[in-house]
N, C-alpha and C positions, 0 to 999 in steps of 0.2 A: 436632750441630744449632744453628744461629743463632737465638736468641732475637728475633723483630723487634721487641719492646719494648725491647730493651737495646741500648746502643752497644758496638761491639766494634772494635778497632783492625784495619784491613786495609791489609796492605803489598804493595806490587807492585814488583819490581825485577828487571829483566833477564828478563822474561816469566814470573817466578815468582811466584805469589800465596800469602800465607799470612794465615789470620784467626784472631785472637786466641781460644784456647779450643778449636781445632778440631786433630785430628792430620793430617789430610790437607793435601797442599800440591797446588797446580794450576798447569799450565803452559799455553802457547800454542805455536803454530807446529808443528802435527803433521806438516803436509806432506801432508794428506788433506783431502778434502772433506766438508762435512756434506750429506748428500743427503734431500731431501725430495720427497714424491709428493702432488701436488694433484689435486682432483677438484672437480666441482661450481661450476667457474668460470662466472661471468656478467658481463656489461658493464653497467656502472653509468654512466649519462650524466648531464648536468646543467652547470650553471654556478655560480660563487660570485662575490660581490661582494667585492673586496679592494682598500682603498685607493681607492676610487672607480673602479676598473677592473673589468669584468667578465672572467671567467678560465673557461676548459674545464676541468671537474672529471670528464673521462672517465676510467675505471679499470675494472679487473678484480677482481673480488672471489671467493672461495672459501673453501676448507679445505684444510690441507695436514697431513701427518703424517710423522714421520721414518721414514725408508727403512733398515732394519736397525739403525742406531745409536738411542740414546736420547738425548733431550734434557731437562734437569733444571736446577735452580738450586743454586748453591752455598749451603749452609746451611739448606736447605729440603727437606722429604719431598716424594715423588710425581715424576712425570715428565709431559712433554706427551703427551696422548691424541690431541689434535690442535691445530693453530694456525690463528688467522685469518689468511688470505692477502689482501693487497691488492697489485696491480701496476699500477704508474703509470708515463706517459710522461714524460720531461724532456729538454727539447731543448737545455739545457746540457751533457749528456752526449756530445754528438756521436754518433759511430757507434762509438765504441771499447770501451766496456764497460758492464756493467749491476752496480748495487750493491745489496746487501741489507742490512736493520736488523732485528735479532732482539730483541724486548722482551717483557716481562711486564705485564700490566695487573692491579695489585691490587684493582682494584673488581669483578672478577669473582666470583660465588657460589660457583663450582666451581674452585679454583685450577688443576686439572690442565687447564682450558680458558682459562686466562689469558694462555697464549702467543700472541705475535704475530709475523707476518714481513711486512715490506713490502720490496717489489723496484721499484727505479727503472730503468727502461730506456730505451734510445734509440728515437727515435720509429719508425724503420723495424722495430725488433723488436716493438715494442707493436703496431703496426698488423698486421703478419704474424699474431701471436697473437690479436688480438682477432678477426680475420677467420676464422682456424681455429675459434675458439670459437664464432662464429655459425653457422658451416657444419657444426658438429658433429664437426669433426676434431681437436678438442683436449678430449676428456673426460678424459684423463689427461694431467698435466703433470709432468715429472721435473725436478727442480731440483739442481744441484750447486753448491756455493759454498765458497770458502775463507775463513774467519771468523776473528774475534777470540774465539770460545768458548773455554772453558778445559776441559781434561780433568785428572783426578787425576794426579799425578805417576807413580804406578804404572802407568798405562797409556799413558805417554808412547811407549814402543817396542812398543805392540801392534802386530802384523802386520796388514796391508791388509784381509786378509779376516776379521779378528777384530772383533766390534762393540765400539764405545766409548761411554762416557755423556758427551756434551757438556754443558757447565754455563754458563749465565748467570753473569757476575761478581756481586760485591757493591760498593755506593757504599763511601766511605772509612769510614762510622760502622758499616758491617756490618750495614745494616737491609735498604735496598732493594735490589733486583736492578737492574744496570746493562744497558742495552742492549750488544748485540755487533753489529760491522759487518763487512762483507766484500764479496768480489767475486765475482759470478756467474760461474762458469765454463761453464756449459751450461742451456740451457733446451729440453728436447725433448718434443713432445707427440704424441699419437695417440689415436685412437677407443678406446672401451671394446672390451675382448677381444682386443687385440692385446698379445702376451706381450712385456714390454721385454728387452732384451739384458741377459744376466747377465754381469757382469765375471769373468774366470777367477780361481779362488783363488789367493792369494798363497803363495809359497813360503816355508814357515818358514826364519828365519834368526837366528841369535844376534844380538841387540840390543846395538850397541856405539856409543858416540859417536865420530864421526869428524870430520875437519875439514869435510867436505861438509855434514854435520849442523850443524855450528856455523855455517858460513856461510849456511846456510838460515835459521837463527834470526836471524841479523842482517839477513838478507834481508827477512823477514817483519816485522822491526821498522820497517825503511823502507818497507814497504808500507803499514804502518799510518799512518805520517805522511802518506803520500800519500792515504790514505782520508779522514783528517780534512779535508784540503784539498778533496777532492772533494766531501764532503758538505756543507762550507761553501758551495761552489758551488750544490749543490740547494737549501739555505736561501735563498740569494739569489734563484735562479730561481724558486722557489714563492711568493716575497713579492710 
């Protein structure tokens, strides 16, 4: 466990993170999504004044929780019992993709409730979801996203049907949890009482590092660079 009052060296190289004083090592780019289930979505309207201009602050808020897998923090005990969820429209994204940011708020009285998820969607997607929320057709929202979260190296080759523990990483000093970012693969909503479609169980295979796996890891590194550029566009759009 990392003592939040002490500085510990954190090294990240080629998708592998090591923390001074910890035996576990962490990896990225598993090729499987984080899945969340959100309920209690509600539209929040209003306007904000920024740099002398009035801007629409429309958003959706609710609570989400991990579906099957666990969400934790490197070097800290406990796991997320729920996440505060905010969904915002961003015109700069066009119609191509939706982005997600996962973070932790140290100011929460109960650490297990300090996890946050913020999703930025194209306007058309946001409008469709907001309409479904108002009509009662989106009482349950299923989210799947490929993210920069970490897993223990020992879980790297876990079969798709086996739960894993996702982790927020640490800053360079080994104290605060760093946000994770990613691309939302799907947003599916339905009224309460409708059973979600369950993915078929994966066939167990002997894990081995193949050329395809290596190329996938390289591809994930390139995607992370693209994500940074996309989030810079969001920052510019929201200013």
